[in-house]
Structures are given as structure tokens and as C-alpha cells.
N, C-alpha and C positions, 0 to 999 in steps of 0.2 A: 205431282205434275209431270207430264211426259216432256222431258227436255227436248227431244227430237221434234215434238209438235211445235214447241215455241220457236225453234230454229227454222222449221220448215215454212212457217208463215210469218216470220218476223218481217216487219215493214222496215226496209232500209232504203233510203232515198235522200236526195238533196233536200235540205230544210228550206222552206219558204217562210221567211219571217215577214209577213205582210201585216202584222199587228195582231193584238189580242182579240180584236173585234170580229174576226172571221167566223163564219158559221156555215152550217150545211145549207147548200143552195146558193151561197154567194159566189160571185164569179172569181176566177183565179187564172193565172197564166202559167204555162209550163206544166211541170209535174213535181210531185213531192208530197210531204206529209207534215202535219203539225199535231201536237196534242191539244185537243179541245178541253178535255177534262182528264182526271186520273184514269178513267176507264173508257175513254173515247178518243180516237184519232180522226183527223180529217185528211182525206186524200184529194189532191187536185187532179181531177180526171175529166177530160174532155171539156175543160174550161170552167168547171164547177166544183166547189168543195163538196165532198161526199163523206158521210159518217161511216167509220169502220169501228165496231165495238172491240174493246180490249178487255174481255171478261175474266181473263186469267189473273192469278194473284199478283203478278208483276205490273198489271195495268198498262198504261201508256207512259213512256218516259223518253225524254229527249237527251241526246248526248251531243258532243261537239260536231259529229258528222252524220248522225242518223237519228231516226225516230224508231223506237222499238214498241211493238204492240203485242202483248201477250194474249193470244187468241185461244189458249188451251181450254177454256171453258165456253167458247162460242158454240152456238147452236144452229141447227138447220134453219134457214131463213135469214140469218144474219148476213150483212154485207161483208165482202172480203176484198182485200186489196188486189189491184191489178197484178202485182208481183206474185200472187198466189193462184192466179188463173190456171185452171187445169190440174192443180195439185190436190192430192188427197190428204186428209188428216183423220185421226181417230176421234170419234165422239168422246166427250169427257168420261163417260162410263165404260169406254173400251168395247162397246158392243155393236158399233156401226162405223162405217166410213162416211165422212163428209167430204165433198169435192166442191171446189170453187168453180162455178159455172156462170158465166156472164155476170160476174160481180156479186153472186149470192151463193152461200153455202147450201148445198143440197145433199140429203142423205142418199147415197147411191147403193149401199148394201148393208145388210145386218150380218153379224157374226157372233161366235161365242167368245172370241178374243181378237183384239185389233192391236197392232203395234206398228210404230214407224221407225225405220232404220235408214238414215240418210234421206234420200228422196223417195224411198220405197215404202209403201203401205202394205202390210200383210193382214188379211182378214181371214181368220180360221172359221170354217163353217160350223 
């Protein structure tokens, strides 16, 4: 797993404990995240809970002050968190760049190798 990828798109925010019965499409107030399942986070965005997949091996986990969503195996077309908007990550096979655009991961370029260092994504042709 690319550790930088996990850090680059980790979901960190205030926790909203509105109960276990929250689901995608339900109304919410403010902003924040909860783990819906081991591989699925919910983000309160524009007054509605929205699903964000956590396909990486660490899945979705809550700590005292944050929700972490391992997106290292997420794919083009998956939803992405508002905190990842405009940021690029490497596709899980390392052969393309995915960028969070308007809440969805889009493949923006292909490459022979891709790596993330800090906030910088390098895609070798």
C-alpha cells in the first residue's frame, strides 16, 4: 500500500455522532464523517450524508478525534471527500493518476509509473 496515498486522502474531520441509523441520502447538519461500515464512510456534505468508499486494507475507522478512510484501492468513478477535492492520487496499480473533481475520482492521465510524495503526484510517461 502506498502510505502517501493514504495520508493524502485520509478523511479527517469532526465526528458527528447522530446515531447508528444514518445512511446515504439522510439529512445532516454541519460537516464531518462517520464510518457506516468497515469499508464505507459517510460525509455530511451540503446537508446530506454522502457515501465515500474506503477500499484500502485499513478500511474505515474512527478514533477519538477523526475518521480515517483508506482510499488506496479506490477507483475512477468512486466518490471522494471534500477534503480531497483537487488532489491527485495514484491508481492502485501505479499506472495512472486519479484526481478528485466535484466529489468524484477521475482518471486524468496514464503513466508507466506513478508515485506520491507529500502533496505532489509524479506520473512518469
